[in-house]
Each structure stands twice: as C-alpha cells, then as structure tokens.
Residue, then its C-alpha position, 0 to 999 in steps of 0.5 A: m494473521y488475526p481472526l478479528l473478521r472471522g465470519l466475514r465472506v469477501v468475493e474480489g473480483a480485480s485485478f493490480i494492486a488497490a482492489p487486491s490490497c484492499a481485500l488482502h488487508l481483510l483477509q490478513m484481519g481474518a476475513e475469508v476471501i475468495r477471489f475469481d479470475q479467468v481462466g488462464g489468468g486476470p491481466d495482472f497473473c503474469r506481472w513483473p517481478r516474476s520469480k525465475s520458474g516465470a511465476s508472478l511474485y507480483w500475483e502471488a504477494l497480493n493474493k496470498g490466502k485467497r481461495s481461486v476461482a478460475l472462469d470464462l468470464t467471456l461466456p455468459e454462464g461463466r459470468d452467472i457464475a461470478a455473479s451467484i458467488v458474490t451475491a451468494p445467501g448468508e450473514g456476513r456475506g455479499l461483500f464485493v471488492t472489484n475494480y470491474p467497470s461499473d457498467g458491465f456485468l458486475s455492475h451493483s445495480k445488476l448485482k442487487t437484484l440477486r441479492s438486495d443487500l450487496i456491498t460493492l466496494r468500486v475501485m476506479g481511476w477517476a470517478d467520472g470513469r476514466t481510467a487512471i493509476d499512479y503515474t498518471v495521477n500524479a501527473t495530473l495532480g503535479l507531483p512529479l514537478i516538485t520531486g527531484p533536484a532543482s536542476l532538472g527544470d521542467e522535467p518530471v520525475n516519477h516516484v516509484l512507490p504506487a502510494w494511491d494504490l497502496l492508500t486506496g487499498a487500505y481505505g478500501a478496507f475501511a470503507l467497506l467495513a463501515a458500509e458493512r457495519y451501516r448494513q448491521n444496523t440497518g439492513i441496507g447494502q450500497e455502492v462504495r466507489l473509490p477513485l485512485g484520483d479522490v483519494a489522491m486529491a484529498a490525501i494532498a489536501n489533507i497535508g496542506l499541499v491544496g491550501e499552499a497552492s491556494a494563496d497567493g505566491p509561487e508555486r512550490e519549489r523542486m527541493g532534491n532530498e531536503l525535507f520540506g518544512a524542517f531540517g532534513r536532508d542527505f549527508q556523507v559521513h566520513s566512511g563515504q556513506r551516505i545517511m538520511l537526517t532529519a529533526i522535526t521535534k525539539r528532542q530530535w534537534l537537540g539530541l542532532v546537535q549534541a551527538l555532533g558537538l555543534e552547540t557552539e557553532i549553533i549558537a553562532v549561527e543563531q546570533r548571526f541571524g537574530v533567530s532560535f532554532r530549538d522550538d521552531e522546526g519551520v525556522r530550521f528550515q527556514y535558515r536550512n542554506a546557513l545550516y547545512p554546510v555546519f553539519e557537512r562538515a561536522l559528518l564529513t570527519r565522523g564515521l558510522d560506527e562512531l555516530s550510530p551508538i550516538f544517534d541511537r542513544l540521543g534519539v535522533c532521527w536518522s537512517i543510512y541509505r541501503t537497497i532492498k537485498q541490504a535490508l535484508n540482512d537486518e533483524t529489525l527490517l526484512h527479516e524472519a526475526n521480525p514477527i510480521f514475516a514468515r518464510v513461505r514457499h508459493p506456487s511459484g517453487d520459491a520460498y521467502l519473506t512473506p508478511g502478515s498483519a502489519a498491525t499487531f494485537s498486543d492480546m491475540e496470537r499471530h497467524r502465520p501467513l498463507r501461501a498463494p493460491l494456485l490460479g483456480e486451485h479452489t474452483d469446484q471447493v468453492l461452487t460446492e460450498v457457496l452455490g451448493m453446485p453438484e459434482h455432475e454438474i462441476a463437471r460439465l463446466h468443466d467439460k464444456c471449459i467454462i470453469a478450471g482446475p488449478 
C-alpha cells in the first residue's frame, strides 16, 4: 500500500469482481474505502474458493483493508443509511463504486439530490442493462471459438481467468480518478458507466481483432498453444517437462537459436523458402510448421537443468509449465520474498500470502497489506464518524436489525 490517494474516501456498494477490485486498487494507493453489504452477506459473501472453515477466500481477497458496514438493504431505513454514507459531505468524499442496477435505490439521479457533485462509477454487464459475466461476454464476442486446439472443431473453450472483470476493475479505478480530477477543476460530478462488454469490445479492437475480422478473409483459426503472429508454442524437453517457448523480438530469436546451436539448420530452412527469420516475427509465424520440428528435435535431446541457465543468459523468453502450488515455492513468484506479498491472517483464520499494490513506487515506502474485515466490523464506527450518529440511535438500529456488527 502507498499513501498517494490519502484524503479520498470511496464508498463501495458492490459484489463479485470488477467493482470490488476497482475499489481495492484505489485503497492500495491510499484511499479510504467503506464497503456496505446486506446483513448476513451479499451474493458474493460465500463464493468459492473457501477456506477449511467455510469462509470465502474470494471475498477476503477482494475486500482486504476495507471498512465493512452491514445494513438491511431490503428496508427503506437501511437504504437511506447507505445513501447517506455515499453522499456524506466533505472534500475528497462523494466517490461511489457500485454494480447495483442503474435505476434502483442507488441510481445516480436519486443520490445526486443528496450531493450534487457526486461521482458514481457504475460497473455494468452490457450498456443496455443486460447482465453479463466474463464467460458470457467472451461467448458473445467469439473468443471461445478461437481458443484451444483445432481438433475441437466448433466446441467452445472457456478461459479460466476473468480477464474482463479484472480489466474493468483496473479501468474503473482510472476512470474514477479522471472524473475526480475533472470535479476538482470544475466542481461538477457525474455518473461514469463502465460495462464489461464495452471494455471487452474496446480491448479486442485495440489489439487488431476487430480490424482482422472486418477485412476480407476467413475467420481466425484455432491454434492450440501456438502464439498467433510470432514464433511460440509449448515444447517437451528431454526430462519430459513441458515449457512455453517464444521468440518475438530479434534478440529473443537469435538467443534461442544460439542456445540450441541451431544456426546451421535455421539457415537451411531460410534458404529452402527464400526468407529470413532474423528481423520479422511474422515470417517466423508464417513458416512455423517448418521451424517447429527443428526445435522439437533439439529440445528433446537437452534437459531443463542444462537449458535454463543458457536460456536466461541469452535472453530467451520462456517458462516451465507449473501449478499454482508449485509457484508458491519460487522466491520470485508467489512467495514472501517477493515484496508485493506479505503473509496476513484473515478472518477465515487462515494466514496466507496477501498482495499489496502491484506497482512499486521507487521513492516511497511500501506499507504492509491489510487483512480483510469481518462483515459489519466497522458499522458502528462508520455511522459515528461519517454520519455523526449518536450512540442511542445506533443502538435503536441494532435493536430493529436494520444494522449489524461483526
């Protein structure tokens, strides 16, 4: 964590990945984040993966460091309290991150009657209000049909990483700060709507997929583990292990050829086709079926213990395939030796590696990541500090089960 955004307060009313990760990014840069949930937990409170005690590791991971308020949002009084927290006065306040429906009790038009300069970052599925998650967005845009081996035909392959949720969360943090900067200059707040579908469509257009599909020609084919547009694929080495090996830049290509002692064989392939693989990654891709067997034969005669130091010395871009548990044993990866991580004990009772900011600011001290809150842990504190509510009123709300503690 870093104190760059100290003085900003973000209120989060959200579930699942995109909106909570947006607020988490802001928190890790120093913003205060207050999250409100339904008493007993919202729709993501028990999501898998879970600890042995049954607590959601998913919920803990996305909400670490946030202050938690539990409200009965089915009741008008609980909803009014949520709205009051969102719109509380003060400089650096009035920043709201949500994925609640745009026309519900947390609509921007209703909330801004309580604070005219409110900024709402609303994560959505599709821009027209339809629901969506990564899997359905990918299906709509055709990505599962170009993922996986060609032998699958028309059978779709879903990707396990929720890329659009994660990218939407990161883009949302950027968009909210852009709106906050505009408010600083003009005094004007606004609602920023950010649908997963729009993020996904813009992203695939930004890497050329839309332009490719718009041109005359066939649909992109499935390529299994091959890297589109350059030299890259999984290979087996002598020990039986599989590695991912790529060569995008000239340096990577020349280093790979040198590491395997293939200069003569590569020259022979170039002469056979009248091409040069030295400078153009596209040519390597175009003639990949002639190149791959050359590398397959060479790699099957060499062990990983021999290849690893040579690859690293010559700047080859490669990696062994490993499980997440195996990555926990590498000091450069998921390990306490990696400065982005610290071992933190969370309300589940488990102590595990917890990341702070993915960015490192060279002139600032990195603060230790915080634990996740207990659901409702900060209810009384927030009602006192943010809304100035007296003790007897908080006690009344507890008695009527409109609010809850941890």
